[in-house]
N, CA, C and O of each residue as an XYZ file, in Angstrom:
852
protein
N      19.864     57.882    248.141
C      20.373     57.006    247.076
C      21.900     57.004    247.118
O      22.532     58.059    247.180
N      22.469     55.832    247.084
C      23.921     55.703    247.118
C      24.547     56.233    245.832
O      24.094     55.910    244.734
N      25.579     57.039    245.974
C      26.274     57.580    244.811
C      27.123     56.491    244.161
O      27.594     55.576    244.837
N      27.315     56.594    242.855
C      28.251     55.737    242.138
C      29.601     56.435    242.159
O      29.692     57.628    241.872
N      30.645     55.696    242.496
C      31.936     56.298    242.788
C      32.794     56.630    241.563
O      33.895     57.158    241.721
N      32.330     56.341    240.372
C      33.081     56.692    239.165
C      32.090     56.893    238.023
O      30.962     56.404    238.077
N      32.513     57.602    237.008
C      31.631     57.930    235.883
C      31.874     57.002    234.694
O      32.894     56.317    234.613
N      30.920     57.001    233.786
C      31.082     56.231    232.559
C      32.281     56.760    231.768
O      33.042     55.982    231.193
N      32.443     58.066    231.743
C      33.584     58.649    231.018
C      34.904     58.161    231.611
O      35.842     57.867    230.870
N      34.984     58.072    232.936
C      36.207     57.574    233.572
C      36.417     56.101    233.255
O      37.553     55.655    233.088
N      35.335     55.351    233.172
C      35.449     53.933    232.826
C      35.938     53.772    231.388
O      36.776     52.914    231.110
N      35.427     54.580    230.488
C      35.895     54.523    229.104
C      37.381     54.863    229.007
O      38.126     54.219    228.268
N      37.800     55.869    229.751
C      39.228     56.237    229.736
C      40.076     55.117    230.317
O      41.161     54.826    229.813
N      39.577     54.486    231.382
C      40.330     53.397    232.008
C      40.439     52.189    231.084
O      41.444     51.479    231.089
N      39.377     51.962    230.282
C      39.374     50.836    229.351
C      40.047     51.185    228.026
O      40.226     50.326    227.162
N      40.420     52.466    227.879
C      41.070     52.946    226.661
C      40.192     52.705    225.431
O      40.652     52.212    224.401
N      38.915     53.069    225.573
C      37.989     52.996    224.441
C      37.496     54.407    224.151
O      37.631     55.307    224.981
N      36.929     54.590    222.976
C      36.486     55.914    222.553
C      35.338     56.414    223.421
O      34.502     55.634    223.879
N      35.311     57.710    223.637
C      34.230     58.326    224.397
C      32.891     58.059    223.712
O      32.751     58.260    222.506
N      31.905     57.603    224.497
C      30.590     57.305    223.963
C      30.452     55.922    223.386
O      29.391     55.584    222.860
N      31.496     55.100    223.465
C      31.445     53.772    222.848
C      30.798     52.717    223.742
O      30.360     51.679    223.247
N      30.731     52.965    225.042
C      30.140     51.983    225.946
C      28.630     52.167    226.029
O      28.119     53.282    225.931
N      27.935     51.063    226.210
C      26.510     51.127    226.487
C      26.341     51.741    227.879
O      26.831     51.192    228.866
N      25.652     52.874    227.954
C      25.573     53.631    229.203
C      24.904     52.826    230.311
O      25.374     52.830    231.449
N      23.812     52.136    229.990
C      23.101     51.370    231.007
C      23.987     50.257    231.573
O      24.051     50.061    232.786
N      24.669     49.530    230.679
C      25.532     48.445    231.137
C      26.716     48.986    231.933
O      27.092     48.422    232.960
N      27.303     50.090    231.448
C      28.447     50.670    232.148
C      28.050     51.148    233.538
O      28.764     50.905    234.511
N      26.906     51.831    233.629
C      26.445     52.298    234.939
C      26.101     51.142    235.860
O      26.322     51.224    237.069
N      25.560     50.058    235.299
C      25.261     48.878    236.109
C      26.543     48.284    236.687
O      26.588     47.912    237.859
N      27.584     48.198    235.858
C      28.857     47.652    236.334
C      29.490     48.568    237.375
O      30.047     48.090    238.363
N      29.411     49.875    237.162
C      29.954     50.829    238.134
C      29.182     50.777    239.445
O      29.773     50.872    240.521
N      27.858     50.627    239.359
C      27.050     50.529    240.571
C      27.380     49.251    241.341
O      27.464     49.261    242.569
N      27.564     48.152    240.608
C      27.912     46.891    241.253
C      29.271     46.978    241.933
O      29.444     46.509    243.058
N      30.236     47.583    241.239
C      31.571     47.739    241.811
C      31.546     48.661    243.024
O      32.222     48.402    244.020
N      30.768     49.736    242.938
C      30.631     50.645    244.080
C      30.028     49.924    245.276
O      30.467     50.127    246.408
N      29.021     49.082    245.035
C      28.399     48.333    246.125
C      29.402     47.416    246.811
O      29.383     47.272    248.034
N      30.283     46.792    246.021
C      31.321     45.938    246.603
C      32.281     46.749    247.466
O      32.673     46.314    248.548
N      32.655     47.931    246.982
C      33.573     48.790    247.738
C      32.926     49.243    249.042
O      33.564     49.218    250.094
N      31.675     49.652    248.977
C      30.969     50.083    250.186
C      30.876     48.942    251.188
O      31.067     49.147    252.387
N      30.583     47.741    250.699
C      30.498     46.590    251.590
C      31.840     46.285    252.235
O      31.893     45.930    253.413
N      32.930     46.420    251.477
C      34.257     46.143    252.012
C      34.665     47.191    253.046
O      35.228     46.848    254.086
N      34.387     48.456    252.768
C      34.743     49.515    253.704
C      33.812     49.499    254.923
O      34.233     49.792    256.041
N      32.560     49.158    254.692
C      31.594     49.127    255.782
C      30.790     50.403    255.925
O      30.059     50.574    256.900
N      30.922     51.307    254.952
C      30.170     52.559    254.982
C      30.250     53.202    253.604
O      31.154     52.920    252.818
N      29.277     54.077    253.329
C      29.288     54.866    252.106
C      30.111     56.118    252.393
O      29.690     56.958    253.189
N      31.276     56.260    251.761
C      32.198     57.339    252.103
C      31.895     58.648    251.371
O      32.609     59.632    251.567
N      30.860     58.686    250.537
C      30.503     59.930    249.855
C      29.994     60.947    250.872
O      29.375     60.575    251.868
N      30.253     62.222    250.624
C      29.821     63.293    251.519
C      28.306     63.295    251.627
O      27.604     63.291    250.616
N      27.801     63.302    252.862
C      26.360     63.275    253.092
C      26.070     63.741    254.510
O      26.944     63.705    255.375
N      24.843     64.175    254.741
C      24.407     64.563    256.070
C      23.607     63.416    256.670
O      22.664     62.916    256.056
N      23.985     63.008    257.858
C      23.428     61.823    258.498
C      22.940     62.154    259.899
O      23.466     63.056    260.551
N      21.946     61.430    260.353
C      21.562     61.422    261.766
C      21.718     59.996    262.253
O      21.027     59.096    261.776
N      22.622     59.781    263.202
C      22.950     58.438    263.677
C      22.841     58.385    265.195
O      23.053     59.375    265.895
N      22.502     57.195    265.674
C      22.376     56.953    267.112
C      23.487     56.004    267.540
O      23.722     54.984    266.892
N      24.168     56.340    268.631
C      25.331     55.588    269.093
C      25.110     55.010    270.482
O      24.534     55.652    271.360
N      25.590     53.766    270.658
C      25.700     53.179    271.986
C      26.985     53.675    272.634
O      27.958     53.965    271.937
N      26.999     53.773    273.941
C      28.229     54.097    274.667
C      28.407     53.075    275.775
O      27.457     52.729    276.476
N      29.647     52.593    275.928
C      29.928     51.578    276.948
C      31.275     51.862    277.597
O      32.217     52.245    276.903
N      31.390     51.685    278.912
C      32.716     51.735    279.544
C      33.579     50.598    279.029
O      33.060     49.588    278.553
N      34.909     50.755    279.122
C      35.815     49.733    278.608
C      35.963     48.563    279.558
O      36.338     47.471    279.129
N      35.680     48.758    280.830
C      35.823     47.682    281.804
C      34.463     47.327    282.385
O      33.461     47.970    282.071
N      34.431     46.320    283.218
C      33.181     45.857    283.808
C      32.482     46.988    284.554
O      33.126     47.802    285.215
N      31.156     47.028    284.438
C      30.405     48.063    285.141
C      30.554     47.949    286.656
O      30.340     48.924    287.376
N      30.918     46.766    287.141
C      31.094     46.601    288.582
C      32.244     47.439    289.114
O      32.325     47.691    290.317
N      33.139     47.876    288.223
C      34.265     48.707    288.644
C      33.904     50.185    288.684
O      34.738     51.029    289.008
N      32.636     50.492    288.349
C      32.226     51.884    288.258
C      31.154     52.214    289.291
O      30.442     51.330    289.767
N      31.050     53.469    289.624
C      30.008     53.976    290.492
C      28.996     54.709    289.631
O      29.357     55.567    288.826
N      27.724     54.367    289.805
C      26.669     54.986    289.015
C      26.147     56.207    289.758
O      25.778     56.108    290.929
N      26.112     57.346    289.097
C      25.599     58.560    289.719
C      24.947     59.421    288.658
O      25.600     59.823    287.695
N      23.667     59.709    288.824
C      22.920     60.572    287.898
C      23.018     60.082    286.459
O      23.130     60.883    285.532
N      22.975     58.767    286.274
C      22.999     58.201    284.932
C      24.364     58.121    284.311
O      24.472     57.774    283.136
N      25.443     58.435    285.063
C      26.798     58.410    284.527
C      27.650     57.456    285.344
O      27.482     57.333    286.557
N      28.574     56.776    284.657
C      29.497     55.870    285.317
C      30.842     56.548    285.537
O      31.395     57.134    284.606
N      31.369     56.480    286.733
C      32.716     56.960    287.012
C      33.452     55.920    287.846
O      32.832     55.099    288.522
N      34.758     55.962    287.790
C      35.584     55.052    288.567
C      36.492     55.899    289.456
O      37.398     56.574    288.968
N      36.241     55.858    290.762
C      37.017     56.631    291.724
C      37.129     58.094    291.294
O      38.176     58.726    291.437
N      36.023     58.608    290.765
C      35.976     60.010    290.386
C      36.607     60.335    289.048
O      36.564     61.487    288.615
N      37.196     59.343    288.374
C      37.861     59.596    287.081
C      36.979     59.104    285.942
O      36.396     58.023    286.024
N      36.885     59.887    284.896
C      36.055     59.529    283.755
C      36.747     58.502    282.881
O      37.933     58.639    282.579
N      36.024     57.480    282.474
C      36.540     56.553    281.468
C      36.608     57.292    280.137
O      35.607     57.877    279.724
N      37.751     57.289    279.448
C      37.859     58.011    278.173
C      36.796     57.620    277.165
O      36.393     58.447    276.347
N      36.330     56.373    277.205
C      35.329     55.939    276.252
C      33.958     56.530    276.529
O      33.057     56.409    275.699
N      33.782     57.166    277.679
C      32.543     57.862    277.957
C      32.700     59.368    277.776
O      31.750     60.123    277.987
N      33.873     59.798    277.394
C      34.115     61.200    277.077
C      34.123     61.404    275.569
O      33.575     62.388    275.072
N      34.743     60.479    274.834
C      34.837     60.564    273.382
C      34.066     59.432    272.719
O      33.993     58.322    273.245
N      33.498     59.725    271.568
C      32.995     58.673    270.683
C      33.369     59.066    269.264
O      33.656     60.231    268.988
N      33.364     58.077    268.355
C      33.794     58.319    266.985
C      32.611     58.176    266.028
O      31.906     57.167    266.030
N      32.415     59.201    265.219
C      31.355     59.192    264.225
C      31.752     58.289    263.065
O      32.930     58.173    262.727
N      30.761     57.656    262.464
C      31.039     56.609    261.479
C      31.625     57.135    260.175
O      32.579     56.565    259.645
N      31.054     58.224    259.656
C      31.415     58.622    258.292
C      32.430     59.761    258.301
O      32.079     60.927    258.118
N      33.695     59.402    258.518
C      34.780     60.373    258.485
C      35.317     60.481    257.049
O      35.127     59.554    256.261
N      35.979     61.587    256.693
C      36.244     62.768    257.510
C      34.968     63.564    257.761
O      34.055     63.572    256.937
N      34.919     64.230    258.905
C      33.739     64.999    259.292
C      33.932     66.456    258.895
O      34.982     67.047    259.145
N      32.890     67.034    258.265
C      32.941     68.423    257.828
C      32.198     69.355    258.773
O      32.556     70.526    258.896
N      31.170     68.850    259.441
C      30.384     69.689    260.349
C      29.538     68.808    261.249
O      29.108     67.726    260.848
N      29.302     69.273    262.461
C      28.362     68.655    263.388
C      27.326     69.705    263.739
O      27.674     70.776    264.236
N      26.056     69.412    263.486
C      25.024     70.432    263.662
C      24.154     70.218    264.894
O      23.583     71.176    265.417
N      24.043     68.978    265.367
C      23.151     68.716    266.497
C      23.625     67.488    267.256
O      23.930     66.458    266.655
N      23.685     67.601    268.580
C      24.024     66.464    269.439
C      22.957     66.369    270.525
O      22.647     67.358    271.188
N      22.401     65.178    270.702
C      21.377     64.945    271.714
C      21.752     63.723    272.542
O      22.391     62.799    272.039
N      21.359     63.718    273.796
C      21.564     62.556    274.659
C      20.206     62.045    275.123
O      19.265     62.813    275.324
N      20.132     60.736    275.285
C      18.892     60.105    275.713
C      18.907     59.907    277.220
O      19.940     59.568    277.797
N      17.778     60.116    277.848
C      17.648     59.823    279.272
C      17.545     58.313    279.442
O      16.519     57.716    279.116
N      18.610     57.694    279.955
C      18.672     56.233    280.055
C      17.638     55.728    281.050
O      17.483     56.274    282.142
N      16.929     54.666    280.648
C      15.957     54.042    281.543
C      14.577     54.650    281.497
O      13.694     54.211    282.233
N      14.358     55.654    280.652
C      13.057     56.312    280.547
C      12.419     55.949    279.213
O      13.053     56.053    278.164
N      11.154     55.519    279.261
C      10.392     55.190    278.057
C       9.122     56.030    278.013
O       8.492     56.222    279.053
N       8.723     56.534    276.855
C       9.438     56.432    275.574
C      10.732     57.244    275.600
O      10.961     58.035    276.515
N      11.573     57.041    274.588
C      12.854     57.731    274.542
C      12.668     59.238    274.651
O      11.823     59.831    273.980
N      13.471     59.833    275.504
C      13.463     61.284    275.687
C      14.840     61.821    275.355
O      15.831     61.416    275.962
N      14.908     62.737    274.388
C      16.182     63.274    273.918
C      16.329     64.725    274.336
O      15.387     65.513    274.248
N      17.533     65.066    274.794
C      17.848     66.423    275.228
C      19.016     66.955    274.409
O      20.056     66.303    274.314
N      18.853     68.128    273.822
C      19.938     68.753    273.069
C      20.996     69.281    274.022
O      20.673     69.923    275.021
N      22.272     69.008    273.711
C      23.381     69.514    274.518
C      24.305     70.353    273.637
O      24.299     70.224    272.413
N      25.084     71.198    274.265
C      26.006     72.072    273.527
C      27.446     71.947    274.011
O      28.337     72.582    273.446
N      27.695     71.141    275.047
C      29.063     71.025    275.597
C      29.820     69.901    274.906
O      30.092     68.859    275.503
N      30.159     70.126    273.637
C      30.854     69.121    272.854
C      31.751     69.811    271.835
O      31.587     70.994    271.534
N      32.698     69.048    271.313
C      33.571     69.516    270.243
C      33.892     68.321    269.362
O      33.704     67.179    269.780
N      34.378     68.567    268.140
C      34.602     67.475    267.191
C      35.866     67.735    266.392
O      36.362     68.859    266.313
N      36.370     66.663    265.804
C      37.551     66.762    264.951
C      37.231     66.198    263.577
O      36.234     65.498    263.397
N      38.086     66.509    262.611
C      37.872     66.042    261.243
C      37.921     64.528    261.138
O      37.280     63.957    260.256
N      38.675     63.851    262.028
C      38.736     62.391    261.965
C      37.495     61.739    262.567
O      37.376     60.514    262.567
N      36.564     62.555    263.081
C      35.298     62.014    263.546
C      35.179     61.845    265.040
O      34.200     61.266    265.511
N      36.148     62.332    265.811
C      36.050     62.213    267.266
C      35.110     63.293    267.796
O      35.288     64.478    267.514
N      34.124     62.876    268.554
C      33.177     63.785    269.190
C      33.411     63.719    270.693
O      33.257     62.662    271.304
N      33.783     64.848    271.287
C      34.198     64.900    272.687
C      33.161     65.661    273.496
O      32.684     66.719    273.085
N      32.825     65.113    274.636
C      31.973     65.813    275.613
C      32.882     66.687    276.471
O      33.707     66.162    277.220
N      32.748     68.004    276.378
C      33.658     68.914    277.066
C      33.210     69.263    278.476
O      34.012     69.738    279.281
N      31.943     69.034    278.784
C      31.444     69.437    280.091
C      31.029     68.291    280.979
O      30.333     68.502    281.972
N      31.444     67.069    280.645
C      31.050     65.915    281.451
C      31.241     64.631    280.670
O      32.163     64.514    279.862
N      30.362     63.664    280.914
C      30.442     62.365    280.261
C      29.207     62.135    279.409
O      28.148     62.723    279.629
N      29.380     61.259    278.428
C      28.200     60.770    277.725
C      27.440     59.834    278.650
O      28.067     59.129    279.441
N      26.119     59.798    278.581
C      25.392     58.788    279.343
C      25.764     57.404    278.820
O      25.897     57.220    277.610
N      25.932     56.436    279.703
C      26.362     55.095    279.302
C      25.147     54.209    279.070
O      24.320     54.020    279.963
N      25.049     53.667    277.854
C      23.940     52.771    277.572
C      23.696     52.632    276.084
O      24.417     53.191    275.258
N      22.658     51.870    275.764
C      22.262     51.692    274.372
C      21.517     52.938    273.890
O      20.800     53.583    274.656
N      21.703     53.269    272.589
C      21.022     54.424    271.989
C      21.203     55.662    272.857
O      20.244     56.387    273.121
N      22.433     55.902    273.301
C      22.676     56.951    274.298
C      22.848     58.331    273.678
O      22.499     59.337    274.297
N      23.393     58.388    272.444
C      23.734     59.675    271.835
C      23.222     59.694    270.396
O      23.397     58.736    269.643
N      22.593     60.793    270.039
C      22.110     60.974    268.658
C      22.784     62.202    268.069
O      22.755     63.284    268.655
N      23.394     62.021    266.897
C      24.214     63.076    266.293
C      23.774     63.315    264.849
O      23.602     62.373    264.076
N      23.597     64.579    264.500
C      23.379     64.975    263.108
C      24.639     65.674    262.630
O      25.067     66.671    263.212
N      25.227     65.147    261.568
C      26.505     65.682    261.110
C      26.671     65.459    259.614
O      25.938     64.686    258.998
N      27.649     66.153    259.046
C      27.998     65.987    257.639
C      29.399     65.390    257.565
O      30.348     65.932    258.132
N      29.515     64.274    256.865
C      30.797     63.603    256.780
C      30.960     62.844    255.486
O      29.986     62.588    254.779
N      32.198     62.481    255.174
C      32.516     61.766    253.957
C      33.344     62.643    253.021
O      33.745     63.750    253.378
N      33.587     62.136    251.836
C      34.443     62.814    250.865
C      33.602     63.506    249.796
O      32.764     62.881    249.145
N      33.839     64.809    249.626
C      33.147     65.531    248.558
C      33.555     64.978    247.201
O      32.740     64.933    246.280
N      34.796     64.561    247.071
C      35.297     63.892    245.872
C      35.883     62.552    246.286
O      36.772     62.499    247.135
N      35.395     61.478    245.696
C      35.875     60.143    246.058
C      37.380     60.076    245.806
O      37.833     60.438    244.721
N      38.168     59.617    246.791
C      39.625     59.546    246.605
C      40.004     58.710    245.386
O      39.324     57.747    245.034
N      41.102     59.101    244.755
C      41.511     58.455    243.504
C      41.746     56.961    243.676
O      41.402     56.183    242.787
N      42.333     56.536    244.815
C      42.604     55.111    244.978
C      41.323     54.298    245.109
O      41.246     53.170    244.624
N      40.315     54.875    245.766
C      39.017     54.195    245.866
C      38.346     54.157    244.500
O      37.808     53.126    244.095
N      38.377     55.269    243.799
C      37.773     55.319    242.463
C      38.439     54.318    241.522
O      37.764     53.696    240.702
N      39.750     54.161    241.636
C      40.457     53.208    240.769
C      40.053     51.769    241.063
O      39.996     50.943    240.153
N      39.770     51.462    242.334
C      39.279     50.117    242.668
C      37.928     49.887    242.010
O      37.678     48.816    241.457
N      37.056     50.888    242.067
C      35.740     50.769    241.425
C      35.904     50.548    239.925
O      35.246     49.683    239.346
N      36.766     51.318    239.306
C      36.972     51.181    237.860
C      37.540     49.814    237.497
O      37.143     49.216    236.497
N      38.469     49.323    238.312
C      39.071     48.018    238.047
C      38.032     46.911    238.125
O      37.978     46.039    237.257
N      37.204     46.945    239.168
C      36.160     45.921    239.317
C      35.111     46.064    238.221
O      34.625     45.061    237.698
N      34.758     47.296    237.869
C      33.761     47.513    236.819
C      34.253     46.994    235.470
O      33.473     46.443    234.693
N      35.547     47.171    235.191
C      36.111     46.646    233.935
C      35.976     45.123    233.871
O      35.650     44.569    232.821
N      36.225     44.457    234.982
C      36.082     42.991    234.990
C      34.635     42.604    234.737
O      34.352     41.639    234.028
N      33.721     43.370    235.326
C      32.303     43.079    235.128
C      31.898     43.323    233.678
O      31.135     42.546    233.104
N      32.410     44.399    233.089
C      32.108     44.691    231.686
C      32.660     43.612    230.769
O      32.081     43.317    229.724
N      33.767     43.032    231.160
C      34.405     42.018    230.317
C      33.536     40.784    230.144
O      33.607     40.109    229.117
N      32.710     40.485    231.155
C      31.829     39.323    231.037
C      30.450     39.724    230.541
O      29.557     38.888    230.401
N      30.287     41.039    230.273
C      29.030     41.502    229.687
C      27.848     41.386    230.599
O      26.719     41.225    230.134
N      28.084     41.466    231.918
C      26.983     41.301    232.867
C      26.124     42.545    232.929
O      26.625     43.668    232.977
N      24.826     42.324    232.927
C      23.907     43.436    233.185
C      23.036     43.117    234.385
O      21.915     43.610    234.506
N      23.577     42.270    235.286
C      22.793     41.852    236.450
C      22.510     42.991    237.393
O      21.619     42.887    238.236
N      23.256     44.092    237.270
C      22.999     45.227    238.148
C      21.789     46.030    237.725
O      21.333     46.885    238.483
N      21.244     45.782    236.519
C      20.094     46.537    236.053
C      18.819     45.824    236.478
O      18.562     44.689    236.075
N      18.024     46.507    237.300
C      16.772     45.926    237.754
C      15.613     46.342    236.859
O      14.638     45.604    236.720
N      15.714     47.530    236.246
C      14.645     48.041    235.396
C      15.255     48.919    234.323
O      16.101     49.763    234.619
N      14.843     48.734    233.096
C      15.321     49.592    232.013
C      14.169     49.847    231.058
O      13.514     48.904    230.614
N      13.916     51.091    230.741
C      12.881     51.457    229.786
C      13.515     52.257    228.652
O      14.471     53.002    228.864
N      12.985     52.100    227.475
C      13.516     52.829    226.330
C      12.785     54.166    226.175
O      13.429     55.208    226.051
N      11.450     54.149    226.180
C      10.701     55.389    226.123
C      10.865     56.175    227.412
O      10.742     55.610    228.499
N      11.144     57.479    227.307
C      11.442     58.307    228.492
C      12.479     57.593    229.349
O      12.231     57.291    230.516
N      13.592     57.338    228.786
C      14.699     56.525    229.327
C      14.756     56.469    230.853
O      14.816     57.509    231.509
N      14.738     55.278    231.413
C      14.773     55.095    232.862
C      15.570     53.839    233.178
O      15.403     52.809    232.526
N      16.436     53.926    234.178
C      17.224     52.778    234.623
C      17.220     52.753    236.143
O      17.368     53.796    236.778
N      17.052     51.579    236.732
C      17.236     51.385    238.167
C      18.334     50.366    238.368
O      18.544     49.494    237.524
N      19.042     50.474    239.498
C      20.170     49.584    239.757
C      19.968     48.827    241.057
O      19.539     49.386    242.066
N      20.287     47.548    241.007
C      20.313     46.762    242.235
C      21.486     47.189    243.094
O      22.541     47.553    242.576
N      21.306     47.146    244.408
C      22.415     47.471    245.315
C      23.431     46.339    245.363
O      24.603     46.565    245.664
N      22.989     45.130    245.068
C      23.875     43.967    245.171
C      24.704     43.795    243.902
O      24.238     44.039    242.790
N      25.936     43.372    244.105
C      26.789     43.113    242.953
C      26.334     41.866    242.218
O      25.794     40.954    242.844
N      26.538     41.798    240.900
C      26.193     40.595    240.163
C      27.009     39.407    240.658
O      28.128     39.558    241.147
N      26.425     38.235    240.521
C      27.069     37.016    240.998
C      28.432     36.836    240.339
O      28.574     36.978    239.125
N      29.424     36.523    241.154
C      30.748     36.241    240.636
C      31.692     37.411    240.683
O      32.905     37.207    240.639
N      31.195     38.636    240.771
C      32.071     39.802    240.844
C      32.578     39.972    242.267
O      31.793     40.095    243.207
N      33.907     39.979    242.417
C      34.516     40.123    243.735
C      35.704     41.074    243.635
O      36.261     41.289    242.559
N      36.078     41.636    244.779
C      37.289     42.431    244.850
C      38.479     41.515    245.063
O      38.365     40.484    245.726
N      39.618     41.891    244.503
C      40.838     41.119    244.726
C      41.421     41.471    246.093
O      41.023     42.457    246.713
N      42.363     40.658    246.552
C      43.003     40.931    247.836
C      43.768     42.254    247.793
O      43.804     42.983    248.784
N      44.372     42.562    246.659
C      45.079     43.837    246.523
C      44.110     45.012    246.621
O      44.415     46.020    247.258
N      42.957     44.885    245.999
C      41.961     45.956    246.064
C      41.448     46.134    247.484
O      41.235     47.260    247.934
N      41.250     45.034    248.185
C      40.824     45.130    249.586
C      41.895     45.820    250.425
O      41.579     46.570    251.349
N      43.151     45.567    250.104
C      44.244     46.216    250.808
C      44.242     47.723    250.602
O      44.522     48.483    251.529
N      43.926     48.153    249.384
C      43.839     49.584    249.094
C      42.751     50.244    249.937
O      42.898     51.389    250.364
N      41.666     49.524    250.172
C      40.520     50.086    250.892
C      40.676     50.051    252.404
O      39.907     50.693    253.120
N      41.649     49.320    252.893
C      41.778     49.128    254.341
C      41.823     50.428    255.138
O      41.147     50.508    256.163
N      42.583     51.460    254.728
C      42.629     52.689    255.534
C      41.277     53.380    255.675
O      41.068     54.153    256.610
N      40.360     53.107    254.752
C      39.056     53.760    254.809
C      38.091     53.030    255.744
O      37.046     53.564    256.113
N      38.454     51.806    256.120
C      37.641     51.097    257.107
C      37.858     51.672    258.492
O      36.894     51.927    259.214
N      39.096     51.878    258.869
C      39.436     52.423    260.186
C      40.851     52.951    260.135
O      41.793     52.163    260.222
N      41.042     54.266    259.996
C      42.390     54.807    259.884
C      43.189     54.591    261.154
O      42.619     54.480    262.239
N      44.495     54.532    261.027
C      45.358     54.195    262.151
C      45.349     55.261    263.250
O      45.724     54.975    264.387
N      44.925     56.484    262.924
C      44.948     57.536    263.930
C      43.663     57.576    264.747
O      43.507     58.465    265.584
N      42.740     56.645    264.533
C      41.533     56.621    265.349
C      41.628     55.536    266.406
O      40.700     55.360    267.196
């Protein structure tokens, strides 16, 4: 389940209203809608989580410039950097627990655990003892990445968008609400008409792809 990037209490403080004065269901719906917009703009859920993801690997130049040997591409004996390093999606990375490579061209998929790798906090995963196999679904990685605490600038974008949504009184983010044994479900999609401003998108830009990657 996707985390909501700000709390009702933070929304009340941002709106300068008394604690407990907002309708909790409506406030959470607006926060969920705003969070969904932020996630869509960034292209990933930046909350800390453990993921298993499969990555394609491709040389940077035409395969005709490479020599194929034992499932690996090399050019005049030199490794293409893009077959040595790959970048994990949900940075910053806190831990990498398992790395597997697929035997290219073999069906059904056959995965082999490897240990000759290292990683950095920005999400770079390096093969230290050779190259990644080149192909689709070539590498499978289990890792923990994202922010344990949502950065303040991202949280402020969520609060700003949620305030606009609250101003129009939208409850389109609520898919189900029960009064007895209180229950609320939220749509992943933002209510119609709610959008991020260009300034807010600018704030989120570094989280899409930082300049050091």
